[in-house]
C-alpha positions as a Markdown table, in Angstrom:
| # | Residue | x | y | z |
|---|---|---|---|---|
| 1 | Met | -7.4 | -3.7 | -16.5 |
| 2 | Lys | -6.7 | 0.0 | -16.9 |
| 3 | Gly | -6.8 | 0.5 | -13.1 |
| 4 | Ser | -4.2 | -2.3 | -12.5 |
| 5 | Val | -1.9 | -0.7 | -15.0 |
| 6 | Arg | -2.2 | 2.7 | -13.4 |
| 7 | Cys | -1.5 | 1.1 | -10.0 |
| 8 | His | 1.5 | -0.6 | -11.5 |
| 9 | Leu | 2.9 | 2.7 | -12.9 |
| 10 | Ala | 2.5 | 4.3 | -9.5 |
| 11 | Cys | 4.6 | 1.6 | -8.0 |
| 12 | Ile | 7.3 | 2.2 | -10.6 |
| 13 | Ala | 7.2 | 5.9 | -9.8 |
| 14 | Val | 8.1 | 5.1 | -6.2 |
| 15 | Leu | 10.9 | 2.8 | -7.3 |
| 16 | Leu | 12.4 | 5.5 | -9.5 |
| 17 | Cys | 12.9 | 7.6 | -6.4 |
| 18 | Ile | 15.7 | 5.2 | -5.6 |
| 19 | Ile | 17.6 | 6.8 | -8.4 |
| 20 | Gly | 17.0 | 10.2 | -7.1 |
| 21 | Cys | 18.6 | 9.2 | -3.8 |
| 22 | Ser | 21.6 | 7.5 | -5.3 |
| 23 | Glu | 23.5 | 8.8 | -8.3 |
| 24 | Val | 23.8 | 5.9 | -10.8 |
| 25 | Asn | 27.3 | 5.5 | -12.2 |
| 26 | Asn | 28.0 | 7.6 | -15.2 |
| 27 | Ile | 28.9 | 6.0 | -18.5 |
| 28 | Ala | 32.6 | 6.8 | -19.1 |
| 29 | Asp | 34.1 | 7.2 | -22.6 |
| 30 | Ser | 37.2 | 5.4 | -21.4 |
| 31 | Arg | 37.9 | 3.4 | -18.2 |
| 32 | Asp | 41.2 | 1.7 | -18.6 |
| 33 | Gly | 41.9 | 1.2 | -15.0 |
| 34 | Ser | 40.4 | -0.8 | -12.2 |
| 35 | Ala | 40.9 | -2.0 | -8.7 |
| 36 | Ser | 39.0 | -4.6 | -6.6 |
| 37 | Ala | 39.0 | -6.2 | -3.2 |
| 38 | Ser | 37.0 | -9.2 | -2.0 |
| 39 | Phe | 35.2 | -9.3 | 1.3 |
| 40 | Glu | 33.8 | -11.9 | 3.6 |
| 41 | Phe | 31.5 | -11.7 | 6.7 |
| 42 | Glu | 29.7 | -14.3 | 8.8 |
| 43 | Glu | 27.0 | -13.2 | 11.1 |
| 44 | Asp | 25.5 | -15.5 | 13.8 |
| 45 | Val | 21.8 | -15.8 | 13.8 |
| 46 | Thr | 20.2 | -15.3 | 17.2 |
| 47 | Ser | 16.8 | -13.6 | 17.0 |
| 48 | Gln | 17.1 | -12.3 | 13.4 |
| 49 | Thr | 14.5 | -13.5 | 10.9 |
| 50 | Arg | 14.9 | -11.0 | 8.1 |
| 51 | Leu | 17.7 | -9.9 | 5.7 |
| 52 | Arg | 17.7 | -6.5 | 4.1 |
| 53 | Leu | 20.2 | -5.8 | 1.3 |
| 54 | Met | 20.4 | -2.3 | -0.2 |
| 55 | Gly | 22.8 | -2.1 | -3.2 |
| 56 | Val | 23.4 | 0.4 | -6.0 |
| 57 | Thr | 25.3 | -1.4 | -8.9 |
| 58 | Gly | 26.3 | -5.0 | -9.0 |
| 59 | Ser | 24.9 | -8.5 | -8.8 |
| 60 | Val | 23.0 | -10.1 | -5.9 |
| 61 | Thr | 22.8 | -13.9 | -5.4 |
| 62 | Ile | 21.0 | -15.1 | -2.3 |
| 63 | Thr | 20.7 | -18.8 | -1.5 |
| 64 | Gly | 18.7 | -20.4 | 1.3 |
| 65 | Ser | 19.9 | -23.4 | 3.2 |
| 66 | Glu | 18.0 | -25.6 | 5.7 |
| 67 | Glu | 21.2 | -26.3 | 7.6 |
| 68 | Ala | 22.5 | -22.8 | 7.8 |
| 69 | Ser | 22.8 | -21.2 | 11.3 |
| 70 | Thr | 24.7 | -18.1 | 10.2 |
| 71 | Val | 24.4 | -15.5 | 7.4 |
| 72 | Gln | 27.5 | -15.8 | 5.1 |
| 73 | Ile | 28.2 | -12.7 | 3.0 |
| 74 | Thr | 30.9 | -12.7 | 0.4 |
| 75 | Gly | 31.6 | -10.7 | -2.7 |
| 76 | Glu | 33.8 | -8.2 | -4.4 |
| 77 | Arg | 34.1 | -4.4 | -4.4 |
| 78 | Ile | 35.2 | -3.0 | -7.8 |
| 79 | Val | 36.1 | 0.5 | -9.0 |
| 80 | Glu | 36.7 | 1.3 | -12.7 |
| 81 | Ser | 38.4 | 4.6 | -13.5 |
| 82 | Lys | 40.7 | 6.3 | -16.0 |
| 83 | Asn | 43.7 | 4.4 | -14.6 |
| 84 | Asp | 44.6 | 1.8 | -12.0 |
| 85 | Ala | 46.1 | 4.4 | -9.5 |
| 86 | Asp | 42.9 | 6.5 | -9.5 |
| 87 | Ala | 40.7 | 3.3 | -9.1 |
| 88 | Thr | 42.9 | 2.1 | -6.2 |
| 89 | Gln | 42.8 | 5.5 | -4.5 |
| 90 | His | 39.0 | 5.6 | -4.5 |
| 91 | Leu | 38.4 | 1.9 | -3.7 |
| 92 | Glu | 38.3 | 2.7 | 0.0 |
| 93 | Glu | 35.3 | 5.0 | -0.7 |
| 94 | Leu | 33.3 | 2.0 | -1.7 |
| 95 | Glu | 32.1 | 0.2 | 1.5 |
| 96 | Val | 30.0 | -2.7 | 2.6 |
| 97 | Arg | 28.3 | -2.1 | 5.9 |
| 98 | Ile | 26.7 | -4.8 | 8.0 |
| 99 | Glu | 24.3 | -4.0 | 10.8 |
| 100 | Lys | 22.3 | -6.3 | 13.1 |
| 101 | Ser | 19.2 | -5.6 | 15.2 |
| 102 | Ser | 17.0 | -7.8 | 17.2 |
| 103 | Gly | 15.1 | -8.9 | 14.2 |
| 104 | Glu | 17.2 | -8.0 | 11.1 |
| 105 | Ile | 20.6 | -8.2 | 9.4 |
| 106 | Ser | 21.1 | -5.4 | 7.0 |
| 107 | Ile | 23.7 | -5.1 | 4.2 |
| 108 | Thr | 24.3 | -1.7 | 2.6 |
| 109 | Thr | 26.5 | -0.4 | -0.2 |
| 110 | Lys | 28.0 | 3.0 | 0.7 |
| 111 | Gln | 29.7 | 4.9 | -2.2 |
| 112 | Pro | 30.3 | 8.6 | -3.1 |
| 113 | Gln | 27.2 | 10.5 | -4.0 |
| 114 | His | 28.9 | 11.8 | -7.2 |
| 115 | Ser | 30.8 | 9.2 | -9.2 |
| 116 | Asp | 33.1 | 11.7 | -11.1 |
| 117 | Asn | 33.1 | 9.4 | -14.1 |
| 118 | Arg | 34.1 | 6.3 | -12.1 |
| 119 | Asn | 32.2 | 3.1 | -12.0 |
| 120 | Tyr | 31.5 | 1.7 | -8.5 |
| 121 | Arg | 30.2 | -1.9 | -8.2 |
| 122 | Val | 29.6 | -4.4 | -5.5 |
| 123 | Asp | 28.8 | -8.0 | -6.2 |
| 124 | Tyr | 27.1 | -9.9 | -3.4 |
| 125 | Thr | 26.7 | -13.6 | -2.6 |
| 126 | Val | 24.7 | -14.5 | 0.5 |
| 127 | Ile | 24.0 | -17.9 | 2.1 |
| 128 | Leu | 21.5 | -17.9 | 4.9 |
| 129 | Pro | 18.7 | -19.9 | 6.6 |
| 130 | Asn | 16.0 | -20.6 | 4.1 |
| 131 | Ser | 13.3 | -19.4 | 6.6 |
| 132 | Phe | 14.5 | -15.8 | 6.4 |
| 133 | Glu | 12.3 | -13.0 | 5.0 |
| 134 | Thr | 14.3 | -11.2 | 2.3 |
| 135 | His | 14.2 | -7.6 | 1.0 |
| 136 | Val | 16.5 | -6.4 | -1.8 |
| 137 | Thr | 16.8 | -2.9 | -3.3 |
| 138 | Leu | 19.1 | -2.4 | -6.3 |
| 139 | Val | 19.5 | 0.2 | -9.0 |
| 140 | Thr | 21.5 | -1.7 | -11.7 |
| 141 | Gly | 22.3 | -5.4 | -11.7 |
| 142 | Asn | 20.8 | -8.9 | -11.6 |
| 143 | Val | 19.1 | -10.4 | -8.6 |
| 144 | Asn | 18.9 | -14.2 | -8.1 |
| 145 | Ile | 17.1 | -15.7 | -5.2 |
| 146 | Asn | 17.4 | -19.5 | -4.7 |
| 147 | Ala | 15.7 | -22.1 | -2.4 |
| 148 | Met | 14.1 | -19.6 | 0.0 |
| 149 | Glu | 10.9 | -20.5 | 1.9 |
| 150 | Asn | 9.6 | -17.1 | 3.2 |
| 151 | Ser | 8.4 | -13.8 | 1.7 |
| 152 | Val | 10.7 | -11.9 | -0.6 |
| 153 | Ser | 10.5 | -8.3 | -1.7 |
| 154 | Ile | 12.7 | -7.0 | -4.6 |
| 155 | Asn | 12.9 | -3.5 | -6.0 |
| 156 | Asn | 15.3 | -3.3 | -9.0 |
| 157 | Val | 15.5 | -0.5 | -11.5 |
| 158 | Thr | 17.5 | -2.1 | -14.3 |
| 159 | Gly | 18.3 | -5.8 | -14.5 |
| 160 | Phe | 17.1 | -9.4 | -14.4 |
| 161 | Val | 15.2 | -10.8 | -11.4 |
| 162 | Ser | 15.0 | -14.6 | -10.9 |
| 163 | Leu | 13.4 | -16.7 | -8.2 |
| 164 | Ser | 14.0 | -20.4 | -8.3 |
| 165 | Glu | 13.0 | -23.3 | -6.0 |
| 166 | Phe | 11.1 | -20.7 | -4.1 |
| 167 | Ile | 8.2 | -21.1 | -1.7 |
| 168 | Gly | 6.5 | -18.0 | -0.3 |
| 169 | Asn | 5.0 | -14.6 | -1.1 |
| 170 | Ala | 6.8 | -12.6 | -3.7 |
| 171 | Phe | 6.6 | -8.8 | -4.4 |
| 172 | Ile | 8.9 | -7.7 | -7.3 |
| 173 | Thr | 9.0 | -4.4 | -9.0 |
| 174 | Ser | 11.4 | -3.5 | -11.9 |
| 175 | Val | 11.6 | -0.8 | -14.5 |
| 176 | Thr | 13.7 | -2.5 | -17.2 |
| 177 | Gly | 14.3 | -6.2 | -17.1 |
| 178 | Asn | 12.7 | -9.6 | -17.1 |
| 179 | Ile | 11.2 | -11.3 | -14.1 |
| 180 | Asp | 11.4 | -15.1 | -14.0 |
| 181 | Val | 9.7 | -16.9 | -11.1 |
| 182 | Ser | 9.8 | -20.7 | -10.6 |
| 183 | Ala | 8.0 | -21.2 | -7.4 |
| 184 | Thr | 5.3 | -22.7 | -5.3 |
| 185 | Leu | 2.6 | -20.3 | -4.2 |
| 186 | Pro | 1.5 | -21.1 | -0.6 |
| 187 | Glu | -2.2 | -21.6 | 0.2 |
| 188 | Asp | -3.6 | -18.0 | 0.3 |
| 189 | Gly | -0.2 | -16.8 | -0.9 |
| 190 | Thr | 0.6 | -13.8 | -3.1 |
| 191 | Phe | 2.8 | -13.0 | -6.1 |
| 192 | His | 2.8 | -9.3 | -7.2 |
| 193 | Leu | 5.1 | -8.9 | -10.2 |
| 194 | Asn | 5.6 | -5.6 | -12.1 |
| 195 | Thr | 7.9 | -4.4 | -14.8 |
| 196 | Val | 7.8 | -1.6 | -17.4 |
| 197 | Thr | 9.9 | -3.0 | -20.1 |
| 198 | Gly | 10.6 | -6.7 | -20.1 |
| 199 | Gly | 8.8 | -10.1 | -19.7 |
| 200 | Ile | 7.3 | -11.8 | -16.8 |
| 201 | Arg | 7.5 | -15.6 | -16.7 |
| 202 | Ile | 5.8 | -17.6 | -13.9 |
| 203 | Asp | 6.3 | -21.3 | -13.6 |
| 204 | Val | 4.1 | -22.9 | -10.9 |
| 205 | Pro | 2.8 | -26.4 | -10.1 |
| 206 | Arg | -0.3 | -27.2 | -12.1 |
| 207 | Thr | -2.3 | -27.7 | -8.9 |
| 208 | Thr | -1.8 | -24.0 | -7.9 |
| 209 | Ser | -4.9 | -22.3 | -6.6 |
| 210 | Ala | -5.1 | -18.5 | -7.1 |
| 211 | Gln | -6.9 | -15.6 | -8.6 |
| 212 | Phe | -4.7 | -14.7 | -11.7 |
| 213 | Thr | -4.7 | -11.1 | -13.0 |
| 214 | Ala | -2.4 | -9.9 | -15.8 |
| 215 | Gly | -2.2 | -6.5 | -17.4 |
| 216 | Val | -0.2 | -5.4 | -20.5 |
| 217 | Val | -0.2 | -2.2 | -22.6 |
| 218 | Thr | 1.9 | -3.6 | -25.5 |
| 219 | Gly | 2.5 | -7.3 | -25.6 |
| 220 | Gly | 0.6 | -10.4 | -24.8 |
| 221 | Ile | -0.5 | -12.9 | -22.2 |
| 222 | Thr | -0.1 | -16.7 | -22.4 |
| 223 | Val | -1.3 | -19.4 | -20.0 |
| 224 | Ser | -0.5 | -23.0 | -20.5 |
| 225 | Gly | -0.1 | -26.3 | -18.6 |
| 226 | Ile | -2.7 | -25.4 | -16.0 |
| 227 | Glu | -6.5 | -25.4 | -15.8 |
| 228 | Tyr | -8.2 | -22.1 | -15.4 |
| 229 | Asp | -11.6 | -20.4 | -15.7 |
| 230 | Val | -11.6 | -17.1 | -17.5 |
| 231 | Ile | -13.4 | -14.2 | -15.7 |
| 232 | Glu | -12.4 | -11.4 | -18.1 |
| 233 | Asp | -10.2 | -11.3 | -21.2 |
| 234 | Asp | -9.5 | -8.2 | -23.2 |
| 235 | Pro | -6.6 | -6.7 | -25.2 |
| 236 | Met | -5.1 | -5.1 | -22.1 |
| 237 | Gly | -5.4 | -7.9 | -19.7 |
| 238 | Met | -6.9 | -11.1 | -18.3 |
| 239 | Arg | -8.5 | -12.3 | -15.1 |
| 240 | Ala | -8.9 | -16.0 | -14.4 |
| 241 | Thr | -9.3 | -18.4 | -11.5 |
| 242 | Leu | -6.8 | -21.2 | -11.0 |
| 243 | Gly | -8.1 | -24.1 | -9.0 |
| 244 | Asp | -10.3 | -22.8 | -6.2 |
| 245 | Gly | -8.8 | -19.3 | -6.4 |
| 246 | Gly | -7.3 | -19.3 | -2.8 |
| 247 | Gly | -4.2 | -17.3 | -3.5 |
| 248 | Glu | -3.4 | -14.3 | -5.7 |
| 249 | Ile | -1.0 | -13.9 | -8.7 |
| 250 | Arg | -0.8 | -10.4 | -10.3 |
| 251 | Ala | 1.5 | -9.6 | -13.2 |
| 252 | Asn | 1.7 | -6.2 | -14.9 |
| 253 | Val | 3.9 | -5.2 | -17.9 |
| 254 | Val | 3.8 | -2.0 | -19.9 |
| 255 | Thr | 5.8 | -3.4 | -22.8 |
| 256 | Gly | 6.4 | -7.1 | -22.9 |
| 257 | His | 4.7 | -10.5 | -22.3 |
| 258 | Val | 3.3 | -12.3 | -19.4 |
| 259 | Ile | 3.7 | -16.1 | -19.5 |
| 260 | Leu | 2.1 | -18.4 | -16.8 |
| 261 | Lys | 3.0 | -22.0 | -17.1 |
| 262 | Gly | 2.0 | -25.0 | -15.0 |
| 263 | His | 4.2 | -28.0 | -14.5 |
């Protein structure tokens, strides 16, 4: 289990590079002013099969729809500053950029490299075909993915990550925050879930088939509602086979708990 924890920490080190590339908003002693503007985009889907969203601070909610033939992007740009006039003046520096290629639609937050004691935030809501592959990168904020049926990859430094009514492969890395996955693992599918401080909760059908590996440094591991055969169980981790072991579920936490529950 020590090897899996070391690997987990290496993944976290890569994620922390995100902070080095984008200055996180400073904590101001007083921000009495604010300015905001809503936005709305709708992109036709032709050959695109992948969404890539790269944010800094704010919430991200992505919902899949079987009927959707476009990608609908709505939300709000917000600047908090010392007064309303300053916030309004700098709101135009906070941008949402949409780009399309033959295979991908990308959404990117653009903001000043130095916040100068202002708080820049963009909240996103996206509705898209549920067959899209989804990639999300965020520094601070919560990420909610609902009703998608393809692979999802999420890198989030600080905030809660939730997958619900999900079918597909999931790769989630966080530094501080809980990870909550309510999903169906495909045959031979993969869940890789990693956080430093926080809990990981995995809710899957009791018929799920996978090799389950969990590692913790400080915390615990609980498995309930699903039949499993233990391969290895020690204070820092657990390995077990669920069903015939066709897929793979890995969950690693430095400080927190891993809970696997069948339903």
